[in-house]
Residue, then its C-alpha position, 0 to 999 in steps of 0.5 A: m485915879a483912886k489915891i493908895g489910902q483909898i486903895l488900902r482901905d478897900k483892898q487890906p484894911k488891917v494893913y490900913h489901920e495899922l499904918m493911921r495907928k502908927a501914923q496918929k503915934k507920931k509926934p508933930a515936928k516942932d515948929y521953930s520960932l522965927g527968933e529961934i531961926e535967925d540964931l540958928m542963921r549968925g554963924n556960918a554953920y547954918v546957911r539958906g539952901r535953893g528953895g529957902a531950907v535951912r541946912q547945917v553946913r558944919y559942926k559947931 
């Protein structure tokens, strides 16, 4: 089974190149340090949800 990127590259090369150009312009997500995550978890406005994700339950 072919991947969607391969199909787009073969059938619609202009669309594929435009999508790749937009993807390269995106800034990478910020990596939080362990200390920053602990600071977020200190108050009860943030909890660790199912699967371990940190989520906000109340605005400060």
